[in-house]
N, C-alpha and C positions, 0 to 999 in steps of 0.2 A: 670185321663188323661186329659190334656188341650185340648181346642178346636183346637189349631194349630196342636197338635200331632195327634188328631183324623183325621185331613186331611192329615196327613203324612208330614207336613211342619216342617222344623228344627227350633230350637229356635233362630237362628241367622238371620232369614229372615228380621227382622226389622232393621238390622245394616249392610247394604251392604258395601263391601270394597271400599276404595277411589280410588284405581287405576282403570283406565278405562278398561284395558284389563281383570283384575281380576273381575271387576264388571260385564262385559259381560259374562264371564264364570259362575259367580254366578247367573246371571239372567237366563241364559239358563238352569242351573241346577234347579232353582226354577220353571221354566216353565215345565220342565220335571216332577218335583215333583207334580205340580198342575195337570198336565194331568193324572198322575198316580192316584192322589187322586180322580179326577172326575170319571175316569174309575172305580175305586174301589167302589165309592158311587153308580154309576149306576148299577154295578154288584150286589151290596147288595140290592138295591131297586128291581132289577129284581128277585133276589133270594127270597126276602121276598114275592114277588108276585107269585112265582112258587116254592115252597117247598124248595128252597135252603136258609135256615134260618141261621142266625149267630149262632155260638155255644153257649151253655149254660152250667152252672155248674149243676151237678146232684142235684136234690132236694130229696124229699122223694120218695120212691118206686124204682122199677127196670125199667130201660128204655129198650124198644125194640131196635133191631139193628138199625132200621131207626131212632128211636128217639135218639139213642146214637150218630149217625152221626149228626143229627140236633143239639144235645146238643153241640157237638164239634164246629160246625159252628157258633152257636149263643153265644159262651162263651164271646166274646168281645163286644156284643151289648151294647150301652150306656144306653138304657132304659130297664125297667123291662120286662122280657120275661119268660113265664111259659108254659111248655108243659103238657097237660092234656089228660088222656086216656078216652075211652068211658065209663069206669066204674066210672069216676069222680075222679080218683086219679091223683095227681100231680107227673109226672114222672121226670121232670127236671126243674130247675129254675136257671137263671143266677144270678150273684152277686147282680145286681140292684134289681131283684125280691126278693132275700133272704132278702136284707135290707128293702124292702117295707113290706114284710110279718112280719118282726120283729116289724114294727110300727103299722100295721093295725090288726094283729092277725088273728082271724078266718074269717074275711071278705074276705080273699083272697083264702082260701082253703076249707072252710066248704061247704057241699052240700046245695042246695036251696038258695045260696047267688046269688046276681046279676052276680057275676063273673062266677060262675059255670053254671048258666042258659045260659049265652052267649056261654060258651064252649059246653054245651049239644046241643044247637040250631045249632051251627056250625057243629057239628058232625052228627046231625040228618038230616039236610037239605043239608050238603056238600057244603054250600055256605058261603062266608065271612059275618061277622056281625060286625057293629060298634055301640058303645053306650057310652054316657057320664055318669059318675057316681062319687060319692063321696066316698073316702076312707080316713078315719081318718081326715075328714074335708078338704081334698085336692081334688079339681076337677081333674079328669083324663079322657082321651080319650082312650077307650078300643076297640081294633080291634082283631077279632078272625078269624083264617084261618086253614083249614085242611092241614097238611103237609105230612101225610101218613095215611095209613089205621088205623082208630081208634085213631089217635093222632091229637090234635088241638093245635095250638100255639096262645097264648094270649099276645098281645103287649100293654103295658101301657105307655101313654104319659101324663106327668104332664102338667096341664093347669094353666095359670095365673088366679087369681080370678076375674080380671076385664073383662076377655074375656067372650063373650056371649056363653052360652053352645052349641048353634047350629052352631057357626062359626067354620071354619076349623082351625086346630091347626097351630100356627105360628112357624116358624123356631126358634130354640133356639139361643139366643145371636146374633141377626142379626148385631148389630153394630160391634161386634168383627170380624166377617167374612168380612164385608165391609171394615173395616180398613185394613185387610190383603190385599184385592184386590186393595185398593188404594195405598198401599205401594209397590206392585210388580213393578219391573223395566221393565214391558212389558205392551203393550196395551191389556186390557181385556174388552170385551163387551158381553152382554147377549141379545139374540133376542128371541122373541116369535115365534109361529108357522107361523105367517105371515111375518116373517123377519123384524119385527119392533123392534127397540131398547127398551130394558127393563132396561139395565144398561150399563154404560161405566165408566171406571175408569179415574183418572186424567192423566195418561200417554196416554190414547186414545184420549182425548180432554182436553186440558189444561184449557180452559175457563170454569168456573163453570156455568155461565148462559147458555152457549151453551150445556153443559152436561144436564142441565134441559130441554132445548128446544128439544133436539134430542130424548128424551123418547117418544115413540109412533110413531116416524117417521122411514121410511126405508132408504136404501142407496141411492135410486134415489133422495129423498128429500134432503138427506145429501149432495150429490154431487151438486145438483142444488144450495143449500144454500151457499156452499163454492166454487162454480164455478169450480168444479172438472170435468174432462171428464166423459161423460155419459158412455163411455166404461168401466170405473172403476166400476160403479154400476152394469152394465150388467155382468161383470166378477164375481163380488161377488155374485150376484143372482144365476149364474150358479153353483158356488161352493157350495152355500147353498143347492140348489136342489140336487146336487150330494151327499152331506153328508146325506140328508134325504133319498134318494133312496137307497144308499148303506148301510145306517145305520152304517157308519164308519167315522172316522176322515178324513178330506180332507185338504191338504196343498198346497199352491201355493205362488208365489212370485209376488209382485207388485213393479213397478218402478214409482216413482213420481218425477217430476221436482221441485226443490226448488232453492232458491237463492244461496245456497251453492253447487248446482249441483244435479245430480240424487241421489235419496234416495231409497234404496232397503229395502223392508219390506217382511219378511217371515210370512205369515198369516196361521191360522189354524181354521177350524170349527170342533167342537166336539158336535155331537147331543146327547141330553138326552131325553129319552122316558119315558112316563107315564106307569102305570101298565096295561092299556088297549092297549098299543102298539102305542099310538098316540105320536106325538112329544110334549114333555113338554117344552123344551127350547133348544136353540143353543148357546153354549159357543164359543165365538170367541177370538182369541189371535193374537197378532202381535209383532214381534221382529225386531228391526232395525239391518239389516245385511250389512249396507253400507260399514262399515270398512272391514268386511270380504270379500265383493266383491272386494274392492279396493286391498286388499292383494292378493286375488286370481288372479286379473288382473295383478298385478306386477309379481306374480309368473309365470303366463302364459307367460308374455312378456319375463321374464328372461329365461324360458324354451325354448321359441321360439328362443331367441338370442343364447343360448348355442347349441341348435340343429342346428341352421344355421351355427355356427362356426364349429361344429363337422362335418357337411355335407360338409364343404369346405376343410377338411383335405384330403390329398392324400392317406390316408390309411383307411382300414376297422376298424370300431369301433363298438363293441357290448357289451352290459351289460346283465348279466344273474343273476337270483335270486338263492336262495339256492337250488332250485329244477332243476337248469340248464335250466330254461325257459327264453326266451328273455324278457328283460325289455326295451331295446332300441337298435336300429341299425341305423347307419348313411347311407347317400346316397351312399357313396363309397362301403359300404358292400352290400346293396341291392338297385339297381337303381330305381326299380319300387315303387312309393310311395304307391300304393295299397297293394303291398306285404309287404312293411314295416309296414303298419298299421295292416295288417292281422297277421303278425308273432308274435306280442306282446302276451305273455302268452303261446307261443308254444315252444317246444324244437326242437333240431336238427333232431331228427328222423321224426317228422311231417314235418319239412321244407324240408328235403331231399326227402321225399316221395312226397311232393307237387311239387317239381321241377324235379322229375324223375331222381334224382342223386343216385349213388350207396349207398346202406345202409352201406357198409363197411366204407365209409368216415364218416357217422354219428356215427358209433361205435368208430371210431378212435377219433373223437372230444369228444365224451362222455368219453372215456378213459383218454384223456388229462385233461378234467375237473375234473374227479375223482382224478387224480394225483395231481392237484392243491390243492384240499381239503385235500388229504392224507398227502402231504408233506408241506403244508402251506407255499408255496413259489412261486416265479415267475417261470413259465414253458414256454419254447420256443420249437417250432417244425416247420417243413416245411410241406406244403401241396401242392399237385399237382392236378390241374384240367385238364382233358383230353378234348380238344376242337377241332373241325374241323379245326379252323384257327391256331392251334398250342397250345401246352401245356402252361398252366399258372402256375407259381410257387408263392406261398405265404409263407412268413415268419411270423408266428403267435406267439403272446405272450399272456399269461393268467396270470393276477395278482389278487390274492384273497384279499378281504376286509372283516375284521372281526368286530363284535360287541365288546364292552368293555368286555363282559362276555366270549369272545372267540368263540362264535358261528358265523357261516358264514353269512355275510350280503349280499354280492354280489361278482361277478367275473367280472372284467373288461378285455375285450379281444380286441386286436388290431392287425392288420396284414398289412404288406407291400408287394407290388408286387415286387418280386425279379426275375422276369422272365429274365430281361436283365442281371442281375448279374449272374444268373445260366448259361445263354447262354455264357456270357463272361468267366466264370470259365471253362465251357466246351471247349470253344475255346482255352483258355490258357492251359488246360490239353492236348488238341490235339497238340498245339504248343510245349508244353514241351516234349511230346512224340516224336514229330518230331525232336526237338532240340537234345534230348537224342539219338535218332537214328542217327542223323547227327554226334554227338560227338563219338558215338560208331563206326560209319563208318570211321571217321577221325582217331580214335585211332587204328582201324584195319589197315587202310592204313599206318599210321606211323609205326605200328609194322611190317607190311610186308616190308615197305620201309627200315626200320632199319635193318631187317634181311637180305633182299636181297642185300643191299649195304654193310653192315658191314661184311657179310660172305666173299665176295671176297676181301674187304679191309683188313680183317685180314690176308688173304693169301699174299696180296701185301706187307703190312708192315712187316709181319713175314719173308717173303722171303728177303725183303730188309735188315732186321737185320741179317739174316743168311749170306747174300751176303757180308755185311760189315765185317764179321769175316774172310773172305777169303782174299787172296792176290790179290789186284786189281791194275791195272795201273792207273795213274792219270785220264785218260779219262774214264775208267770204274768207278772209284770212283765218278767222276762228274755225270755220268749217274745214279749211285746208289743214290746219293744225290737228283737228280732231281725226281727220282721215289718216294723217301721218302717224299720230300717236297710237291709234288703234292698230294700224298695220305693224308698227314697231312692236306692240305688245303681242300680237299674233306671231310675229317672227321670233320673239323670245320663247314662246311656248314650243314652236317647232324646233328651235335650237336646243331647248331643254331635253326634248325627247331624243334628239340625235346624240346629245352629250351623254344622256343616260345609257344609250346603246353602246357608245364607245367605252364608257367606264366599265360597264358590265363585261364587255369583251376584252378588257385590258388593252385597248388600242389607243387610249388617250396619250398623246405625246405633248410634253411640256417644252416650252422655250427656255432659253437661258440667255437673256439679253439685258442690257443696261436700261434702267428707267429711274425717273425721279419720283420718289414717294409723295412729295408735296404736290407735284403736278398731277399725279394719279388721283389724289384726293380732290384736287380742283376739278378734274374731268368728271369724277363721280358726282360732285356737287352740281356742276353745270348740267349734267344729264338729268338729275332728279329735281332740279330747282323748280321747274315749271309744275311738276306733279305736286310738290310740297306746297307751292304757292296756291294752287287750286284749292287745297284743303285748309289754307290759312295756318300752316305749320311753319315753325322756324327750323330751317335746315342749316346746319353749320358743320364745318370740318375743323379738326385740331391736329396740328403736327407737333409732337412733343419735342422738347429740347434734346439736343444731341443726336437727332435723327440724321443719318448720312444723306448727303446730297444725291448720291447714286447708289442703287442696289442692283444686284443681278438676280433675275428670276423671270417669271412669266407674267408680265404686267396685264396681259389680256385676261388670263384666268383669275388673277387677283381682283381685277376690276369687275369681272363677271360675278365673283362671290360677293364683293361689296355692294354692287348694284342690286343683287338679289336680296341680301340681308337688309340693306337700307330701304329697298323698295317694299319689302314686307313690313318694315317698321313704319313707313309712311302709310301703307295700306291699312294697318291695324291701329293707327293713332288718330283719334278724332280731334284732339287739341293738345297743345303743348309743343314739344320740340323733339327733333331727331338729331343726334350728334354722331358724326363719323370721325373717329380719332385714330392716330397712328403714333406709336412711341416705342422707344428702345427699352427692352426689359433689362434691368440691371442684373445680369447673371454672368456666369463664367463661360461665355461663348468663346470658341477658339479664335485665335488671331486671324484677322482678315474677314471675320463674319460678324453678324449682329442678329440677336433674337428680337424680332420686330413683332409687336402686339397690335393687331387691328381690332377695333372695337366699335360696335354700333349700339347706341343707347337710345331708347325711346320712352315716352310717357303714355304708351298706348293701353289697350284693354288687358294685356297680360295673358298668361296661359295657366290653366288649372294644373296643379301638381301631378295629378294622375295621368295627364296627357303628355307630360314632359318625357316619360319613359319611352314613348313610341313616336315622338314627334319627327324623328329622322327617317321614319319608314316611308317608302314611296307611296304616292297618291294618298297621303295621310292628311286629314284635316281634323280640327278639334271636334267639330260636329257638322252636320249637313247645312246648318244655318250659315256657317262661315262661308261655304262655297256660294250660297245664294246671295249673301250680303256683300262679300268682298271679292268673290271670284278666285280664280287660280286652279291649278291642277294638283297641288300637293307634291310637285316634283322638285321645287326649288331647293328646299333644305337638304334633302338627300343628295342632290347633285353637288351642292356647296360642300357638304361634309366629305364626299368622295374626292372632290377636287382638292380640298385642303389636305386630306390624308395623302393624296398623290404627291403633294408638294412637301410632305414631311410634318404636317401638323394635325390638329383636330379642332373641331368646332365645339365650343362650350356655350351652353345657354342657361341663363338664370332669369326667372320670371316670377312675378307675383300678380295675382289677378287684380285688375283695376289699378295697378301701380306702375306697370311698365315691364320692359324686357331689356336685358343686356346680352348681346351675342358677341363672342370674341373668338379669335384664333391667333396662334403665335407661329411664326415661320422663322427658321434660321436661314438667313440669306447672306451670300457673299457681298462684301462691300466693293463697289466698282469705282470707276473714275469717269471724268467727262468724255474720255475717248470711247467709253463703252456705250454711250447714248446713241440711239439711231438718229440719223439726220432726218429732219422734218421738211416736207415739201408741201407748200400751199399753192394750189392751182388757182391763182387769181385770173381775172379776165385778161390781164396783160402779162401773164407769166411767160417766161421763155419757153416752157414746154408747149404751151398753146401756140406760140409763134412757130415753133419747129414742126408742129403737126399740120400746118397749113398746106393744102393742096396734095396731101397724101391720099392715096386711093385704097379704100378698104372694101372688101367683099363681105357683106353681112348675110349670113345664112341662118335664117330663123323662121320657123313655121307659124309662130304666134304673132298675129298682126300688131297687137299692143306692144309686146316686147320689142318687135322690130322697129316700131315707131319711136319708142323711148331711146333705144340705142342709136338709131339714126339721128334723132334730134340732138343727143349729147355730142355725137361726132360732128354733125354739121355746124353746131355752135362753136366748135373748135376749128371750123373751116376745113374739115376732112371731107373728101369726096367719097360718097357711099353708093355702092351698087348692091341691090337687094336680090336674094334668092330664097324661095319658100321651102326648098328641100335640097338634098344632096345632089340629086341628078342635075338640077338647074345649075348648082354651083360648079359641077364638073364641066358642064357645057360652057359656062361663062369664062371659067379659068382657061379653057382650051382656046377661047377667042381673044382674050386680052390679059394683060399682066396686072397684078395687084401688089401693093406693098404689104398687105396683111389680109388674112382671112379670119373672120370671127365665125366659128362653127358651133351651132347648136348640136346637141347629141341626139335627143329623141325627136325624130322627124318622120313624116310619111315618105313613101316611095324609096328613098335611100337615106339612112340615118347618118350621123356625123362620122361614125367609125368607118362605114363603107365609103363615104365620100372622101375621107382622108386617105384611105388605102388607094383609091383610084387616083387621087392627085399625086401621091408619092410614087406609086408603082407604074401606073399607065402613062401619066404625063411627065413623070420624073421631075415634078416641081419641088423646089426648095423654099418656096414662099412660106414665111412663118404662119402657123395656124394656132389660134387661141381658142380653146374649148369654152363654150358658154353652156353651162348645165345647171339645172335646178336640183340635181342629185348631189347632196352635200355630204353624204356618208363617206366614211373612210374607205379608201380603195378606189374611189372614182377618179381622183386626180392621177393616181398611179396608172390606172387603166387608160386614161386619156394620153398620158405621156408615152406609155408603151405602144399605143396605137399610131404613133407618128406625129402627135401634136406637140407643140413647143411650150405651151403654157395653159393655165386653167383659171377660169373666173367663175365663181359660184353666183347664182341668182338667189335673191335680188342683189344688185350691185349699185353702188353709188356712182355718181358722175365722175368723181375724182379717181375711183378705182378703175373704171373703164378707160379713162384717158391715160392713166399711168401705165396700165399693162399694154396699151397700144403703143405708147411712146417707147416703151422698153424694146420693142421689136422693129419700129419703123424709123426711129430717130437715133442714129448711132451716137451723136455727141451727148445726148441726154443720158445715155446709159452710164456715163462716168460720174454724173452728179445726182441723178434721181435715185430714189430708193428702189433700184432695179438690180438685177443680177450683175455682180462685178465681173471683171475679166478673170480668165483662168489664173493668171499670175497672182492677182490680188487675193484669191481664195487659198493659195498655198501658204504654208508657214514661211516665215522669213528665212529660216534655215532648215531645209528638209534633210534629215540625216540620210546620207548615202549608205547603201544603194537603195533606190526606190523599189519596193516589192511589187508594185503594180503600176500600170500606165492608164491614163484617162484620155489619151488622144483620140482613140476610136469613139469613146462616148461623146467627146466634144464634136467630133465630125457628125455623129448621128444626131446630136442635139443642136447642130448648126451653131456651135459656139456658145450655147446657153450653159453657163456654169451652174445655174440652179438645177438644170436637168442632171448634170453630172453629180452634184451633191445629193440629189434625190436618189439617183441610182446607187451611189455609194452607201447612203443610209439604208436603202432596201437590201443591198448586198450584205451589210453588217447584220441587219435584223434577221434575214433568212439564214445567214451562216451560223449565227448563234443557235437557231433552232436545229439546223442540221448537225451541229456539234453535239447537241443533246441526243439527237436520234442516233448518231454514231456510237455514243457511249452506251445507250440502252441496247442497241443491236449487238454491240460487242459483248455486253454482259449476258445477253440471251444466246450468244453464239449463232445468230441468224445471219448467214452469209448473204441470203437474198436481199434482206433489208439493207445491209451494208452496201451492196452493189447499187441498190436503188438510190441511196443517199449520195454515193459517189457520182452516179449518172446525173443526178439533179445539180450537183455542185459544179460539174465540168463546164457548162456553157458560160456561167458567170466568170469563172477563172479565165476562160479563153478571151472574153470580151475585155477584161481588165488586164490581160497579158501577164497573168501570174505564172510565168513560165516555169519557175523552179518547183512549183507545187503540182503542175499538171501531170508529170510522169507518175507520181505516187497515186494520184486520184485515178488516173487512167488504168493503172495496174489493178487497183481495187475494183474499178468498174468492170474490168474484163477478167476478174479472178476465175480461173478455169475449174477448180475442184471444189471439194467440200471445205467446211470451216476448219481451219487449223489454228488453234489458239496462239501459238508462239509467232508464227509468220504473220497472220492477219493482225494480231495484237500489235506487233512492231510497226506494221504498215499504218494502222489507225493512229498510233501514237505519233508517228512522223507527220501525218496529215494534220492532226489536231494541233501539234506544236507550231507548225509552219502557218496554218490558217489563223491561229490566234495572233501570230506576229503581224500578218497582213491586216487583220481587224484592228489591232492596236494602232498601226500606222494610219489606217483610214480614219479612225476616231480622232487621232491627234490632228490630222489635216482638217477634219470637219469642225473641231472645236476652235481651231485657229482661223477659220474662214469667217467673214462678216455674216452675221445671222440673217441680215436682210436679203443677202444673196441666196441663202438657202431657202428662204421663204418666197 
């Protein structure tokens, strides 16, 4: 074993690395090794003085247990060691002693030799003995000690021949060890018991002469010589005395000013004691840690900077370790700096207990932290603090950070105060509820108004039609025309109000059917001819060259706009003419379409320029005198503009006071063919439809006597047998007694209304007789409500004779349904070639609707419309991570899918509806994506089928 190895030093101590950072790490490692070597040497010395001997190798004889322990401890001793019993027998000997015995023979083990005499004396007197002797011509220093009962240890130290026999043995190889101390990259000094220098290496004092001078001097002389502060010597003396008193190592830090700036030294005192307990020497070491302190200072400044930045953030920031204990929290999270310092190393349970906050909140936070670790992703949640000055709401986010090996490193938490947002959302919800309540109130008002006005209007118009069929004098005929015209005008106002409600609610639905623009102009002229003739005006229409014979669009709404614009023109024109024209605009319209310009020109009173800016506002008139003189509500132009915008255009108005007005709009419409035109049916007195209606039996359920009389008269003139009932209860009783071909059912009636009567007929009597609703409520949704209630068709009041006979014929005359403008058969509504496989089935709807394809089309349209809304809700709920809302949407979607037999989509929707746990972005997101994709495929197929179906059937 080399001397370096005996001290525990590695073989590369003499070749330190060149890199400064690596050199310092190496130096600190060497210091630690030296400290360990010194402590080991001191322990061995103490052990040698107190029975704890190094282990030996067994010699001849059997060792006692104590001797065996000693043998194991003394096995590595570098000098010869022999354990001798009281009987003079060698019990154990280490390797060095065995080698020595091989050289000296019996001088080491035979009785009555100097060696054994020393052993016997030691055992007899129980006191240590020392003696110099010669073994095989080599001088040795022999020391004997009792290590246990009846066992003595003999230590042999070889002496150089030149040494005086009485002098103390010198340390082996002093130059070797001094070289080691000189090469250490740290300051090393050795002091005697009086704190005087006995040794200092080159790193401690660079100058060799000064190193020689300092031997025998203390730190006070050293500081005086080098003009160092006396406080430095005082501090070193205090640390020296502390090491002596505590008999343990002492460490401290010194700061010395140099030309390069402050120098930081980490110094150590390690006391070494003699066998009698007195201080033998004090080993001092010093390491330059200036660079470390500079790095620590930079780190502290950076930490302070980052903490300052984090404290300025307007959100809570907290960092947790892998045990969910606080590592950091900023000033927004905890305002009290004392509490911020206190909380480091503590968890939320301790914090909430310290602040007297509910433990349930701490448990909630702990559960969120566990979820972060479990799901290994960002987790967000909201937290509410109940305070006397008002609740505070926090939106919190927890982001895990992992080590490269996948273990949790820390969790970064941050939170935003969303109290204002929550308050705003709450206010918006209240406002939304209030707005919805207002909308419901308005719809209820419109429904009541529609019913209350349309019911007598139906009687007025019906009686006018019946009166026109009688022989009238010219004066009576003029009275009848006045009644009809006034009733029609009142009906226009009612329809305007209802249309305005539909437009504002976004519920106006446009048709896409074939129509002849020339015929449309003729119908407008025919409708307004009488009104223009009354004022002596010239009313004409002009169809421009190149106008297609057939266009696709909504002729009813275009006619409504032209009638309103031309009606205004006639109203505000005292003399001159009104021209309604239609022509193709020469522009780059896409192939298969045409840009069609509709224009109304008059020579009327004109409009002031300042009024043109707000002429399209609702209930707007140029001044009060206009209403008094010309009448009207001011709703016509706003409704016209909204309708035109809905069709893809806009209304433009040019006017000059007392010169006239030009109003026009342009629509881009697809060009159609003759096959796109709707078949026209004229119900003449000898029409086949009237012939087929003969002797059919209809139950008329209507509480209004006048309306009942009108409908009864229309039907009886077509030779239909009519049975009357004033309310639903009478209708149920009559249907129980006799069979009917059709039931005309009013909705709002006393005793039992139309919905209740229909339910009784369908459920109690199990009747499949067609039921047609007669209602004065013409707002959107009423038709759907009637069909959902078990009725087959819907007719709004007031109705014309032809409308009533047509809807009756659709349900009581099978052969007429193939030719009249009634719902076509199921096969005719399907596309000529339906791409397989069909994603939905309508057989159940046909069964419920008793073969009515219009009912099927309506249900499909309703499903498409509601599904689009549900898809939007799915996307919003997924973005919010709201699993409850997602489940609600799925639950709403399921019944429709079941009725339409969309079997391939039902499993995914059912899974989402019955989702058992919390929101999981990946799993739920994939499920919603599947539902969205498949549902859009179903919607596309339905829309294709609806577009291919005859429009008349859908209506």
